[in-house]
Residue, then its C-alpha position, 0 to 999 in steps of 0.5 A: x330531084x338529083x337527076x333534075x339537078x344535074x339534068x341527067x336521066x334517073x338511070x345513072x342516078x340509080x346506078x350511082x346510088x346502088x354503087x354507093x350503097x354496096x360500098x357502105x356509104x349510104x343506106x336505104x330507108x323504106x319509103x324514106x330514101x337514102x341516108x349517109x351511113x357514117x360521115x366521119x368515115x367517108x373518104x375525102x379523096x377515095x373512090x367516090x370521085x372516081x365513081x362520079x366521074x364514071x357516071x358522068x362519062x357514061x351517062x351524059x351526052x356532053x360533047x367537050x371535056x370542059x363541059x364534063x369537068x364542070x358536070x363533075x365539079x357540080x356533083x362534087x359541090x352538091x355532095x359537099x353540102x350533104x351532111x351525115x344523118x344520125x343513125 
């Protein structure tokens, strides 16, 4: 669903999710997907935007800077709608 929403392949989404899990931002639940581990501790302007920018740069075929910036903004908009789940 995330890959479809951003019109990218599944590979960059998997890579980003693995990185977020390694950093402790999300956790996997067997056969249930991912959940935010603790929304109160998520940095507002920490490593997450940089990670997303990196994924966008490495895995998109966007030809111009304006399209890349729009893609990054769309990712941040979707992430802004995420709510932490109770542990």
